[in-house]
C-alpha positions in Angstrom: 29.5 -1.7 -11.4 28.7 1.8 -9.9 25.2 3.2 -11.0 25.2 6.9 -11.2 21.9 7.5 -13.0 18.5 5.7 -12.9 15.2 6.1 -15.2 12.0 5.2 -13.6 9.3 4.2 -15.9 5.7 5.1 -14.6 2.2 6.0 -15.7 1.1 9.7 -15.6 -1.8 9.4 -13.4 -1.7 11.1 -10.0 -1.4 7.9 -8.2 1.3 6.2 -10.3 3.3 9.5 -10.0 3.1 9.3 -6.2 4.1 5.8 -6.5 7.2 6.5 -8.7 8.3 9.4 -6.6 7.8 7.4 -3.3 10.4 5.0 -4.8 12.6 7.7 -6.2 12.6 9.1 -2.6 13.5 5.7 -0.7 16.2 5.1 -3.5 17.8 8.3 -2.7 17.6 7.7 1.1 19.9 4.8 0.3 21.9 6.4 -2.5 22.0 10.3 -2.0 24.3 10.7 -5.1 22.3 8.7 -7.5 20.5 11.1 -10.4 17.0 9.7 -10.9 14.5 11.0 -13.5 10.9 9.7 -14.4 10.0 8.5 -17.7 6.1 9.2 -17.8 4.0 7.2 -20.1 0.4 6.9 -21.2 -0.5 3.3 -21.3 -3.3 1.7 -23.6 -5.6 1.0 -20.6 -5.5 4.9 -19.8 -6.4 5.6 -23.3 -9.5 3.5 -23.5 -11.4 4.7 -20.6 -14.9 4.3 -22.1 -14.6 0.6 -22.5 -14.4 -2.0 -19.7 -11.1 -3.4 -19.0 -12.1 -7.0 -20.0 -12.8 -5.5 -23.4 -9.6 -4.1 -23.9 -7.5 -6.7 -22.6 -7.5 -6.4 -19.0 -5.2 -4.6 -16.4 -2.2 -5.9 -18.0 -2.4 -3.0 -20.3 -1.5 -0.7 -17.3 2.2 -2.1 -17.5 2.6 -3.0 -21.0 4.1 0.4 -22.1 6.2 0.5 -19.0 7.5 -2.9 -19.6 8.1 -2.2 -23.3 10.4 0.9 -21.9 12.4 -1.7 -20.0 12.9 -3.8 -22.7 14.3 -1.4 -25.0 16.2 0.2 -22.3 14.6 3.7 -22.1 14.0 2.9 -18.5 16.0 0.9 -15.8 13.0 0.2 -13.6 9.2 0.5 -13.3 7.1 0.9 -10.3 3.7 -1.0 -10.3 0.8 -1.4 -8.1 1.2 -5.2 -7.7 -2.5 -5.9 -8.1 -2.3 -4.6 -11.6 0.6 -6.8 -12.6 -0.2 -10.2 -14.8 0.8 -13.3 -13.3 3.2 -14.0 -16.2 5.9 -11.5 -16.9 7.5 -10.8 -20.3 11.0 -12.8 -20.9 13.9 -11.0 -19.5 11.9 -9.1 -16.9 11.6 -9.7 -13.4 10.1 -8.2 -10.1 12.5 -9.0 -7.3 11.8 -6.2 -4.9 8.5 -5.2 -3.2 7.8 -2.6 -0.8 5.9 -3.0 2.6 2.2 -3.2 2.1 -0.2 -0.4 2.6 -3.7 -1.1 3.8 -4.9 -4.1 1.7 -8.8 -3.6 2.2 -11.1 -2.0 0.1 -12.8 1.3 1.0 -16.4 2.5 0.9 -16.5 5.9 -0.6 -19.7 7.9 -0.2 -20.6 11.3 0.8 -24.2 10.4 1.7 -24.1 6.8 3.2 -21.5 6.3 6.0 -21.8 2.6 5.8 -22.9 0.4 2.5 -25.6 -1.1 5.1 -27.3 2.5 5.1 -28.1 2.0 1.4 -31.6 1.6 0.0 -32.5 -1.1 -2.6 -31.3 -0.5 -6.1 -28.7 1.9 -5.0 -26.1 3.0 -7.5 -22.8 1.4 -6.9 -19.7 2.3 -9.1 -17.0 -0.1 -9.7 -15.3 -1.8 -12.6 -14.1 -5.0 -10.6 -16.0 -8.3 -11.0 -14.4 -9.0 -7.6 -16.1 -6.3 -6.1 -19.2 -6.7 -8.0 -19.7 -10.2 -7.0 -19.0 -9.9 -3.2 -21.3 -7.0 -3.0 -24.1 -8.7 -4.5 -23.7 -11.8 -2.7 -24.8 -9.5 0.5 -26.8 -7.0 -1.1 -28.6 -8.4 -4.2 -30.6 -5.4 -5.2 -27.7 -3.1 -5.7 -27.2 -1.5 -9.1 -23.5 -2.1 -10.3 -22.5 0.5 -12.7 -19.1 0.4 -14.5 -16.6 3.0 -13.4 -13.3 3.5 -14.6 -10.5 6.4 -14.5 -8.0 7.5 -12.0 -8.9 8.1 -8.6 -9.6 11.8 -8.7 -11.8 11.0 -11.8 -13.7 8.5 -10.0 -14.4 10.8 -7.1 -15.5 13.5 -9.4 -18.1 11.3 -10.8 -19.3 10.3 -7.4 -19.5 14.1 -6.4 -21.6 14.8 -9.5 -24.2 12.3 -8.1 -23.7 9.6 -10.8 -23.4 7.0 -8.0 -24.7 6.6 -4.4 -21.3 5.3 -3.5 -18.1 3.8 -5.0 -15.6 1.3 -4.1 -11.7 2.0 -4.2 -8.5 0.5 -2.8 -8.0 2.1 0.6 -4.1 2.0 -0.4 -4.7 4.5 -3.1 -6.7 6.9 -1.1 -4.0 6.9 1.7 -1.0 7.5 -0.7 -2.9 10.5 -2.3 -3.7 11.9 1.2 -7.5 11.5 0.5 -8.3 9.5 3.6 -11.2 11.9 4.6 -13.1 10.4 1.5 -13.3 6.9 3.1 -16.7 6.6 4.8 -15.6 2.9 6.0 -13.5 0.1 5.3 -14.7 -3.4 4.4 -13.7 -6.1 6.5 -11.8 -9.1 4.8 -15.2 -11.2 5.7 -17.0 -8.6 3.7 -14.7 -8.1 0.7 -11.5 -10.1 0.0 -9.0 -7.8 -1.7 -7.3 -8.4 -5.0 -4.2 -10.5 -4.9 -1.2 -8.4 -4.0 -3.5 -5.2 -3.3 -1.5 -2.3 -1.5 1.9 -3.4 -2.5 4.1 -1.9 -4.8 6.7 -3.8 -6.8 9.9 -2.7 -8.9 10.3 -4.2 -12.0 13.5 -4.7 -13.8 15.5 -6.5 -16.6 16.6 -10.0 -15.3 20.2 -9.5 -16.7 20.7 -6.1 -14.7 22.2 -7.5 -11.6 23.6 -4.2 -10.7 20.3 -2.6 -10.6 18.6 -5.4 -8.5 21.5 -5.1 -6.1 20.8 -1.1 -5.9 17.0 -1.7 -5.2 17.5 -4.6 -3.1 17.5 -2.4 0.3 13.9 -1.5 -0.1 12.8 -5.2 0.1 10.1 -5.9 2.4 10.2 -9.6 2.9 6.9 -10.3 4.5 5.0 -8.4 1.9 7.0 -10.1 -1.0 6.0 -13.5 0.7 2.2 -12.6 1.0 2.5 -11.5 -2.8 4.0 -14.5 -3.9 1.3 -16.7 -2.2 -1.4 -14.8 -3.5 -0.2 -14.3 -6.9 0.5 -18.2 -7.2 -3.2 -18.7 -6.1 -4.2 -16.5 -9.2 -1.8 -18.2 -11.5 -3.1 -21.6 -10.6 -6.8 -20.6 -11.5 -5.5 -19.1 -14.7 -6.7 -15.6 -13.4 -5.9 -12.3 -14.8 -6.5 -9.2 -12.8 -10.3 -8.9 -14.2 -11.7 -12.4 -12.9 -13.6 -12.5 -9.5 -10.9 -14.0 -7.7 -9.8 -12.6 -4.1 -6.6 -13.5 -2.2 -5.2 -12.5 1.1 -2.1 -13.9 2.8 -0.7 -12.7 6.1 2.1 -14.1 8.2 1.7 -15.2 12.0 5.1 -16.1 13.6 6.6 -18.9 11.1 3.5 -19.6 9.1 1.7 -17.9 6.2 -1.9 -18.2 6.0 -3.8 -17.6 2.7 -7.5 -17.1 2.0 -8.8 -17.6 -1.4 -12.0 -16.6 -3.0 -13.8 -17.1 -6.4 -17.5 -16.0 -7.0 -19.9 -15.7 -10.0 -20.1 -12.1 -10.9 -24.1 -12.2 -9.7 -22.9 -13.1 -6.3 -24.9 -16.2 -6.2 -22.1 -18.5 -5.8 -19.0 -17.9 -3.5 -16.2 -20.4 -3.2 -13.6 -19.9 -0.3 -10.5 -21.8 0.8 -8.0 -21.3 3.6 -4.6 -23.1 4.4 -1.4 -22.4 5.9 2.3 -23.4 5.3 5.7 -22.5 6.5 7.0 -19.3 5.1 9.5 -20.9 2.7 6.5 -22.7 1.0 4.7 -19.4 -0.1 4.4 -20.1 -3.8 3.2 -23.8 -2.9 0.6 -22.6 -0.5 -0.9 -20.4 -3.3 -1.2 -23.4 -5.7 -2.6 -25.3 -3.0 -5.4 -23.1 -2.3 -6.0 -22.6 -5.9 -6.4 -26.4 -6.1 -8.9 -26.4 -3.3 -11.0 -24.0 -4.9 -10.7 -25.9 -8.3 -12.2 -28.9 -6.4 -15.0 -26.7 -5.3 -16.1 -25.9 -8.6 -13.8 -22.8 -9.6 -13.1 -24.0 -13.0 -16.9 -23.7 -14.2 -17.1 -20.1 -12.9 -14.1 -19.0 -14.4 -14.6 -20.9 -17.7 -18.0 -19.2 -18.1 -16.4 -15.9 -18.1 -14.3 -16.4 -21.3 
């Protein structure tokens, strides 16, 4: 079946639109005659910026309306930042393709303090992520953590208005928006383990649409797909949604995949870590194994106290 036109569902935020146009251009490079249009949607999470994400249903609300557009056939594919995608997809949908990973690490953003080590006690840090909060407080227990939501530009404006001494953002988003100059420094993986699949874009479509899947297959980056598979399998084993203090990072070395997992108490007083490796073909099994190792260390108690 020859596909002549394609509709991409996307959020309206500048970063989401950048991601959708990025995929559009990648597809046009493969299929120059393809007609592509964007279906821009405002998601539930974007409409409720005055509430913490865990109070309105978590990051899954960033993708809910996009998935509905796929299911009712208003769109053919949706482009997601994989760190925002719930571990369970709706029946009838799949994410068969993921794009090469951007920078996975978190960025320290501040106009006044080049490094977080330069901060005074009780400095005000903006983040809405329990994962970031817990790892920060483990190292700097006197910091004030203040809830910060909104798109990247909104968060930067609040920083520039002196509401915070610094904020933490995914470096990938800043790179994609050509805001590299706002990065004061990058956290090492030891300082701040990223969210599962951070920096990876995924393309979601209907499971039954084999022609669409064939169309997007040339965009597949196998290494990134395998890393995301391991990281997301870890989170799924822990019962983790995108809002719990869980970190995961996988990397491929020769013919093996290494996965580091982390679970932390929000106050940073308990940090659990596990690391293991397996053959590439066992990426999902690796995620489950590392998840089990964290459960043996007491992760279930930490996570159950957050409910």
